[in-house]
KOLVEX-540797 format. One line per field, with one value per residue: y, x, z of N, C-alpha, C in turn. Coordinates in pm, 1 decimal. Layout:
BEGIN
n_Y	(Y, ...)
n_X	(X, ...)
n_Z	(Z, ...)
ca_Y	(Y, ...)
ca_X	(X, ...)
ca_Z	(Z, ...)
c_Y	(Y, ...)
c_X	(X, ...)
c_Z	(Z, ...)
***
This chain:
BEGIN
n_Y	(-205.1, 231.5, 530.2, 861.1, 1195.1, 1514.1, 1787.8, 2070.4, 2054.2, 2044.1, 2252.1, 2576.8, 2784.3, 2974.5, 2868.4, 2562.6, 2674.2, 2753.5, 2535.3, 2364.3, 2612.8, 2492.6, 2277.4, 2254.5, 2436.1, 2225.5, 2045.4, 2168.3, 2189.3, 1920.3, 1834.5, 2024.0, 2023.0, 1875.4, 1580.6, 1622.1, 1733.2, 2081.5, 2310.7, 2376.0, 2725.8, 2749.9, 2669.4, 2701.5, 3015.6, 2940.9, 2889.8, 3054.0, 3243.1, 3157.4, 3148.4, 3410.5, 3527.3, 3500.5, 3536.2, 3828.1, 3907.4, 3825.5, 4070.2, 4276.6, 4261.7, 4331.1, 4604.8, 4686.1, 4639.1, 4422.8, 4379.6, 4283.3, 4272.6, 4551.9, 4497.0, 4408.3, 4544.9, 4767.5, 4677.9, 4646.1, 4791.8, 4969.3, 4782.2, 4871.5, 5131.4, 5203.4, 5094.7, 4750.5, 4624.3, 4634.4, 4523.7, 4293.9, 4170.4, 4150.7, 3999.5, 3724.0, 3746.5, 3759.4, 3704.8, 3628.2, 3329.4, 3200.6, 3308.2, 3601.3, 3522.9, 3569.5, 3642.1, 3353.7, 3222.5, 3304.7, 3190.4, 2943.5, 2913.5, 3020.1, 2838.9, 2600.6, 2666.3, 2676.8, 2570.3, 2717.6, 2966.0, 2847.4, 2863.8, 3100.4, 3311.6, 3116.7, 3205.0, 3500.1, 3525.6, 3446.6, 3638.0, 3861.6, 4213.8, 4225.9, 4349.1, 4559.9, 4622.0, 4550.0, 4743.0, 4977.7, 4975.0, 4997.3, 5247.4, 5281.1, 5252.8, 5432.3, 5693.5, 5740.7, 5675.9, 5912.9, 6089.2, 6017.7, 6135.0, 6337.7, 6437.8, 6421.4, 6540.8, 6768.8, 6774.9, 6792.7, 7048.7, 7171.3, 7090.1, 7177.0, 7494.0, 7526.5, 7424.0, 7719.4, 7864.9, 7767.4, 7835.9, 8013.1)
n_X	(99.6, 57.4, 54.3, 30.6, 114.2, 34.3, 223.8, 266.6, -93.6, -84.5, 88.0, 215.6, 382.8, 559.3, 616.7, 665.1, 929.9, 1088.0, 1104.5, 1271.4, 1522.3, 1575.0, 1686.4, 1874.0, 2036.9, 2114.2, 2178.2, 2515.6, 2568.2, 2620.5, 2845.0, 2981.5, 3080.7, 3332.2, 3454.1, 3399.3, 3208.4, 3172.0, 3156.4, 3427.0, 3554.6, 3702.3, 3636.3, 3344.3, 3365.8, 3540.4, 3355.9, 3117.0, 3284.6, 3320.7, 3048.7, 2963.3, 3147.7, 3048.7, 2833.3, 2883.9, 3065.6, 2897.9, 2694.6, 2901.1, 2966.0, 2798.7, 2711.9, 2981.2, 3054.5, 3364.4, 3547.2, 3711.3, 3949.8, 3970.2, 4083.1, 4344.5, 4413.5, 4483.5, 4605.7, 4869.2, 4940.2, 5047.1, 5251.2, 5450.2, 5484.8, 5505.4, 5782.2, 5821.8, 5956.0, 6077.5, 5793.9, 5790.4, 6053.3, 6080.7, 6129.4, 6035.2, 5890.4, 5702.3, 5449.9, 5392.2, 5359.8, 5510.5, 5853.8, 5869.1, 5842.1, 6067.0, 6148.1, 6216.1, 6266.5, 6570.8, 6700.3, 6745.9, 6798.8, 7050.3, 7210.1, 7171.6, 7381.4, 7601.4, 7812.5, 7990.1, 7964.8, 8140.2, 8335.6, 8386.6, 8458.9, 8672.4, 8807.5, 8875.4, 8960.5, 9196.3, 9325.8, 9313.3, 9479.8, 9642.6, 9873.2, 9801.9, 9571.1, 9722.6, 9847.9, 9717.4, 9584.0, 9795.1, 9848.8, 9622.1, 9630.2, 9909.0, 9803.8, 9585.0, 9797.8, 9886.9, 9781.0, 9698.5, 9930.5, 9937.7, 9721.9, 9803.7, 10040.2, 9978.5, 9807.8, 10064.6, 10164.5, 9913.9, 9961.5, 10161.1, 10154.5, 9962.4, 10137.4, 10242.2, 10216.4, 10197.9, 10327.0, 10393.0)
n_Z	(14.9, -75.5, 2.2, -132.5, -12.5, -14.1, 89.3, 125.2, 139.6, 374.4, 546.0, 545.5, 353.8, 424.8, 661.1, 531.1, 478.6, 738.9, 819.5, 652.1, 632.1, 920.5, 879.3, 726.2, 891.6, 1054.0, 888.3, 896.0, 1081.0, 1217.2, 979.2, 1107.5, 1325.4, 1580.0, 1722.8, 2033.6, 2012.5, 1961.2, 1779.7, 1501.0, 1536.4, 1329.4, 1095.7, 1052.7, 1010.0, 795.1, 628.9, 633.6, 516.4, 258.5, 145.2, 184.1, 3.3, -242.2, -296.7, -257.3, -442.4, -703.7, -675.9, -666.0, -887.1, -1034.8, -993.1, -1046.0, -1345.2, -1461.0, -1193.7, -1144.5, -1315.1, -1283.4, -1052.8, -1010.1, -1224.0, -1083.2, -864.9, -973.6, -1063.6, -839.1, -749.8, -888.3, -892.7, -578.5, -311.4, -194.9, -79.4, 283.7, 353.3, 213.5, 263.6, 526.3, 796.8, 1016.8, 1282.2, 1674.5, 1617.8, 1381.3, 1181.0, 992.0, 732.9, 496.4, 168.6, 9.3, 267.6, 245.5, 30.7, -30.5, 236.4, 176.1, -109.8, 28.5, 136.6, -27.9, -164.2, 17.1, -51.5, -244.7, -92.5, 134.3, -1.1, -182.7, 127.2, 217.1, -17.9, -13.2, 251.8, 208.9, 17.5, 124.5, 281.8, 472.7, 621.9, 523.5, 727.0, 987.0, 1009.3, 961.5, 1196.2, 1377.5, 1350.9, 1429.6, 1744.0, 1735.4, 1759.7, 1935.7, 2136.7, 2175.5, 2229.0, 2465.8, 2615.9, 2531.9, 2732.9, 2927.0, 2993.2, 2959.6, 3168.1, 3369.6, 3304.1, 3452.9, 3697.5, 3744.1, 3815.0, 3976.3, 4193.2, 4174.1, 4238.0, 4494.9, 4621.7, 4632.6)
ca_Y	(-29.1, 360.0, 672.2, 1010.1, 1302.5, 1633.3, 1854.8, 2228.4, 2108.8, 2061.2, 2352.0, 2724.3, 2768.8, 2990.8, 2661.4, 2429.3, 2725.5, 2723.7, 2367.2, 2398.0, 2611.1, 2384.9, 2123.4, 2332.5, 2460.8, 2129.0, 1947.7, 2281.5, 2170.9, 1783.8, 1842.5, 2063.5, 1915.6, 1803.2, 1505.0, 1695.8, 1861.5, 2172.4, 2325.7, 2463.4, 2769.7, 2811.2, 2512.7, 2770.0, 3194.1, 2872.8, 2872.2, 3163.5, 3292.0, 3135.9, 3190.2, 3585.5, 3553.7, 3445.7, 3648.6, 3974.8, 3926.8, 3901.3, 4241.1, 4375.4, 4237.5, 4427.8, 4757.3, 4801.1, 4541.8, 4364.5, 4436.7, 4185.5, 4314.4, 4634.7, 4510.6, 4279.0, 4660.8, 4853.3, 4564.5, 4528.4, 4944.8, 4940.1, 4756.9, 4911.8, 5253.4, 5206.3, 4995.0, 4739.3, 4627.7, 4595.6, 4384.6, 4167.4, 4110.9, 4108.8, 3864.7, 3635.3, 3803.2, 3646.9, 3748.1, 3577.0, 3220.8, 3221.9, 3456.8, 3589.0, 3449.2, 3589.3, 3523.7, 3166.1, 3226.8, 3425.4, 3052.0, 2853.8, 2967.4, 3029.4, 2698.4, 2545.5, 2758.1, 2686.3, 2541.5, 2857.2, 3105.1, 2876.5, 2888.9, 3198.1, 3342.5, 3171.0, 3319.8, 3646.3, 3513.9, 3410.1, 3780.1, 4011.4, 4245.6, 4176.2, 4446.0, 4687.5, 4597.7, 4613.4, 4862.6, 5085.2, 4955.9, 5018.8, 5381.4, 5390.2, 5269.4, 5486.3, 5809.0, 5719.0, 5684.2, 6035.3, 6208.6, 6031.3, 6178.9, 6539.2, 6446.6, 6377.8, 6614.4, 6915.7, 6739.1, 6896.0, 7241.2, 7209.2, 7083.5, 7245.1, 7586.8, 7507.1, 7381.5, 7768.5, 7946.9, 7825.6, 7824.4, 8214.1)
ca_X	(-2.6, 89.8, 16.0, 83.9, 109.8, 143.5, 283.0, 180.2, -174.3, -117.3, 164.3, 252.9, 533.7, 693.2, 613.9, 774.9, 1095.3, 1163.3, 1159.3, 1405.7, 1658.0, 1654.6, 1702.7, 2013.0, 2196.4, 2158.3, 2319.5, 2539.1, 2619.1, 2625.5, 2906.8, 3155.6, 3096.4, 3491.4, 3440.5, 3382.0, 3080.7, 3144.7, 3200.5, 3507.7, 3491.0, 3773.4, 3520.0, 3244.7, 3448.8, 3598.1, 3204.4, 3042.9, 3380.0, 3282.1, 2944.1, 3019.1, 3277.4, 2985.4, 2743.6, 2945.8, 3135.4, 2783.4, 2666.4, 2972.3, 2986.7, 2637.4, 2752.3, 3100.8, 3166.1, 3538.5, 3604.5, 3833.9, 3992.3, 4041.7, 4158.6, 4476.3, 4523.8, 4478.3, 4788.5, 5019.4, 5018.5, 5056.7, 5338.8, 5552.4, 5492.6, 5577.9, 5874.7, 5701.9, 6095.5, 5971.3, 5713.0, 5883.8, 6203.9, 6018.7, 6145.2, 5944.7, 5919.8, 5690.6, 5338.0, 5410.0, 5416.9, 5656.5, 5907.4, 5812.0, 5858.0, 6179.3, 6347.0, 6238.4, 6398.6, 6737.0, 6758.3, 6740.6, 6933.8, 7164.8, 7227.8, 7187.0, 7483.6, 7697.9, 8029.7, 7975.7, 8006.6, 8248.5, 8495.5, 8470.2, 8512.7, 8881.1, 8940.4, 8890.4, 9080.0, 9269.9, 9361.8, 9294.5, 9558.6, 9675.8, 9952.9, 9697.2, 9509.6, 9774.2, 9913.8, 9594.0, 9493.9, 9911.3, 9853.2, 9494.4, 9699.7, 9919.2, 9752.8, 9555.0, 9843.3, 9965.7, 9637.3, 9709.9, 10043.0, 9948.3, 9654.3, 9886.9, 10130.5, 9856.1, 9846.9, 10182.5, 10172.3, 9828.3, 9988.1, 10364.8, 10114.1, 9918.4, 10189.7, 10380.8, 10176.5, 10118.6, 10419.2, 10464.1)
ca_Z	(8.9, -98.6, -10.1, -127.0, 28.5, -31.9, 212.4, 75.8, 202.7, 583.1, 559.3, 437.2, 240.2, 578.1, 746.6, 520.8, 476.3, 801.2, 807.3, 543.1, 748.5, 1051.9, 878.7, 646.4, 1029.9, 1157.3, 866.3, 905.7, 1201.8, 1202.0, 940.1, 1117.9, 1469.4, 1664.4, 1843.3, 2172.9, 1949.1, 1923.1, 1583.9, 1558.4, 1456.2, 1179.8, 963.9, 1038.8, 962.8, 640.7, 572.1, 632.0, 440.3, 124.8, 145.4, 152.5, -114.7, -391.7, -313.9, -183.1, -568.5, -730.5, -674.2, -727.9, -1003.0, -1104.8, -989.7, -1093.3, -1483.4, -1489.9, -1134.5, -1099.5, -1373.4, -1182.5, -925.5, -1082.7, -1249.6, -993.8, -787.2, -1049.1, -1084.3, -713.9, -693.4, -1054.9, -792.0, -477.5, -282.3, -107.2, 3.5, 391.7, 349.6, 95.2, 287.4, 605.9, 862.6, 1118.0, 1509.7, 1742.5, 1560.9, 1178.8, 1167.1, 849.8, 669.9, 378.7, 38.6, 7.9, 339.8, 309.7, -158.0, 63.3, 333.9, 123.2, -184.1, 106.5, 207.7, -116.0, -230.2, 115.9, -121.9, -310.6, 10.2, 225.1, -97.7, -182.4, 204.3, 195.0, -52.1, 90.6, 340.2, 143.6, -12.0, 236.3, 237.6, 649.4, 614.8, 545.6, 872.3, 995.3, 978.1, 1035.8, 1377.6, 1443.0, 1329.7, 1517.3, 1892.0, 1810.3, 1815.8, 2102.3, 2286.0, 2131.3, 2265.8, 2612.4, 2648.4, 2600.7, 2762.0, 3126.1, 2937.9, 3006.1, 3314.2, 3454.6, 3323.7, 3548.5, 3815.3, 3785.1, 3810.9, 4094.9, 4241.1, 4167.2, 4289.0, 4614.0, 4679.4, 4628.7)
c_Y	(169.1, 416.3, 855.9, 1164.0, 1411.8, 1725.0, 2035.7, 2190.3, 2104.8, 2140.5, 2465.6, 2708.9, 2895.9, 2858.9, 2625.9, 2566.2, 2741.2, 2654.5, 2395.2, 2412.0, 2597.9, 2324.2, 2141.7, 2299.6, 2290.2, 1992.7, 2004.5, 2241.3, 2043.3, 1777.6, 1854.1, 2056.1, 1892.2, 1701.0, 1519.5, 1748.7, 1969.2, 2263.8, 2428.4, 2578.6, 2850.1, 2715.1, 2656.4, 2952.0, 3096.4, 2954.9, 2983.5, 3304.8, 3280.4, 3170.1, 3343.6, 3639.4, 3573.8, 3512.1, 3744.2, 4018.3, 3958.2, 4035.1, 4352.7, 4362.3, 4313.6, 4563.1, 4806.4, 4595.8, 4496.8, 4358.3, 4438.6, 4202.3, 4424.7, 4587.4, 4500.3, 4454.6, 4746.7, 4757.7, 4617.0, 4772.0, 4931.7, 4912.7, 4731.3, 5061.9, 5274.7, 5114.2, 4898.6, 4646.5, 4510.2, 4460.0, 4250.7, 4015.3, 4079.5, 3958.9, 3823.9, 3737.7, 3726.5, 3629.3, 3620.5, 3382.8, 3191.8, 3341.7, 3494.5, 3543.4, 3465.6, 3639.9, 3392.5, 3105.0, 3255.4, 3319.1, 3000.6, 2853.2, 2992.4, 2918.9, 2677.7, 2585.5, 2790.1, 2619.0, 2678.0, 3001.0, 3063.1, 2898.1, 3030.8, 3329.6, 3280.1, 3173.7, 3431.1, 3656.5, 3564.7, 3572.7, 3873.8, 4032.3, 4282.3, 4305.5, 4531.0, 4717.4, 4640.7, 4810.1, 4997.7, 5042.8, 4954.7, 5166.5, 5393.7, 5365.3, 5430.4, 5700.0, 5836.0, 5764.1, 5874.6, 6120.7, 6104.5, 6106.6, 6307.9, 6562.2, 6456.6, 6501.2, 6755.5, 6883.5, 6796.4, 6925.9, 7237.6, 7210.3, 7177.0, 7378.0, 7588.7, 7524.4, 7586.6, 7851.6, 7917.1, 7817.5, 7959.9, 8278.4)
c_X	(119.5, 64.4, 86.1, 36.5, 191.8, 110.7, 195.7, 55.0, -171.2, -15.4, 195.6, 399.1, 574.6, 687.4, 732.7, 995.4, 1139.8, 1234.4, 1305.4, 1584.3, 1682.9, 1697.7, 1852.9, 2099.8, 2172.1, 2226.8, 2387.9, 2688.1, 2721.7, 2807.9, 3035.3, 3129.7, 3205.5, 3377.3, 3330.4, 3274.5, 3042.6, 3192.8, 3298.7, 3493.1, 3582.5, 3720.0, 3369.6, 3276.0, 3442.8, 3438.0, 3111.1, 3117.5, 3353.3, 3164.3, 2903.5, 3019.9, 3166.9, 2886.4, 2738.6, 3010.8, 3040.9, 2761.8, 2752.1, 3018.4, 2924.6, 2687.8, 2882.9, 3178.5, 3293.6, 3570.5, 3733.9, 3979.5, 4101.8, 4141.8, 4330.6, 4552.4, 4535.1, 4604.6, 4886.1, 5080.1, 5111.2, 5203.8, 5451.5, 5576.3, 5571.7, 5679.5, 5835.3, 5867.4, 6086.6, 5895.1, 5780.3, 6018.5, 6196.4, 6015.8, 6011.2, 5956.8, 5754.2, 5478.1, 5307.3, 5455.9, 5541.9, 5721.1, 5841.5, 5856.2, 6026.4, 6281.1, 6304.9, 6384.7, 6513.7, 6735.1, 6758.3, 6862.8, 7048.2, 7182.5, 7226.3, 7321.2, 7633.5, 7871.8, 8060.4, 8028.7, 8154.1, 8431.3, 8564.7, 8519.4, 8636.1, 8884.0, 8958.1, 9027.8, 9223.3, 9400.6, 9375.1, 9497.9, 9552.2, 9811.7, 9912.1, 9651.4, 9587.4, 9898.1, 9827.0, 9555.3, 9661.0, 9860.2, 9661.3, 9565.8, 9791.6, 9861.4, 9697.5, 9644.3, 9950.2, 9872.3, 9672.5, 9810.6, 10005.0, 9910.6, 9754.4, 9999.6, 10074.0, 9879.3, 9927.8, 10200.5, 10047.0, 9849.8, 10117.6, 10273.0, 10088.7, 10041.0, 10299.2, 10284.8, 10108.5, 10216.4, 10483.8, 10388.3)
c_Z	(19.0, -115.9, -1.3, -60.5, 16.2, 88.9, 261.0, 130.0, 351.0, 616.8, 474.6, 483.2, 360.8, 628.7, 665.0, 525.7, 617.2, 825.1, 751.1, 568.7, 831.4, 989.7, 812.6, 733.2, 1021.0, 1051.4, 836.7, 1033.2, 1266.7, 1111.0, 984.0, 1270.3, 1446.7, 1730.3, 1981.8, 2153.8, 1994.3, 1784.8, 1550.6, 1455.4, 1368.7, 1099.7, 922.0, 996.6, 793.7, 575.8, 526.0, 470.1, 254.0, 53.9, 114.6, 68.4, -198.3, -312.9, -315.9, -297.0, -684.5, -711.7, -708.0, -850.3, -1041.8, -1104.3, -1008.6, -1206.3, -1416.5, -1371.0, -1051.7, -1218.7, -1306.2, -1089.9, -913.5, -1169.2, -1171.7, -854.7, -853.0, -1082.6, -916.0, -650.5, -725.3, -902.2, -690.7, -425.3, -160.5, 6.7, 219.3, 441.9, 238.3, 174.5, 482.6, 675.3, 968.5, 1212.6, 1540.5, 1723.0, 1456.8, 1289.8, 1026.9, 802.5, 568.2, 260.0, 16.8, 104.9, 311.2, 92.0, -55.1, 81.7, 247.1, 1.0, -143.0, 162.1, 85.8, -197.3, -117.1, 31.0, -172.3, -197.1, 14.5, 71.8, -85.2, -43.0, 200.8, 165.8, -57.0, 170.4, 327.5, 77.6, 37.8, 256.7, 412.9, 679.3, 581.8, 686.6, 967.3, 1036.7, 1015.4, 1178.1, 1431.3, 1423.9, 1462.2, 1729.7, 1856.8, 1778.8, 1935.7, 2253.1, 2263.3, 2155.4, 2420.7, 2684.3, 2617.3, 2646.5, 2945.0, 3072.7, 2995.8, 3101.6, 3476.5, 3434.9, 3411.0, 3633.2, 3879.8, 3812.6, 3946.2, 4247.8, 4272.0, 4295.5, 4452.7, 4751.6, 4705.4, 4748.5)
***
C-alpha cells in the first residue's frame, strides 16, 4: 500500500521555509562538529567566508563590471610605483608564523650555495691585505697613545702651575 501526501496541503510556505532552514542548520552543525560536539570556529568562519564571497562578488559585479580586472590593474600599478621591500623582505617575529617568501628563498638559496659561499670566504681570507689592516691598527694605537701623552702633559703643566701658586 502506498500513500501520497501533499505537504503543501498541511504546511504554509513560511513553515516549509522555516523547516528547510532548520534542516540546513542541523546538517551544517553535523558537518562542522568536532568529536567534542563543539563547532570548529575556523570551519564556521571558512564556510561563512566562502558563502559571503560568492554573494558579495555577484553584487559587486552587478555594480562594477570587470571588477576583477580593475583590482588586478590597480595592484600591478601599485606594485610598480611603490617600494614594498619592507614587506617582501620582512623577517618573522613573534606574531608571524612564517617568513616572507623572499626571506624563505634567500635562506634556501644560501643553504644550497653553502660550498660556493665557503669557497668565496676562503678566497677573501687568502687574498686579504693583512699588512694594511695591521698598519691601520698600529696607526690607530699611535694616535690614541699620542692623545693620552698630550693629556698627561697638560695635567703636568696644570699641576706645576698649582704648585708655583702655592709656593708664592
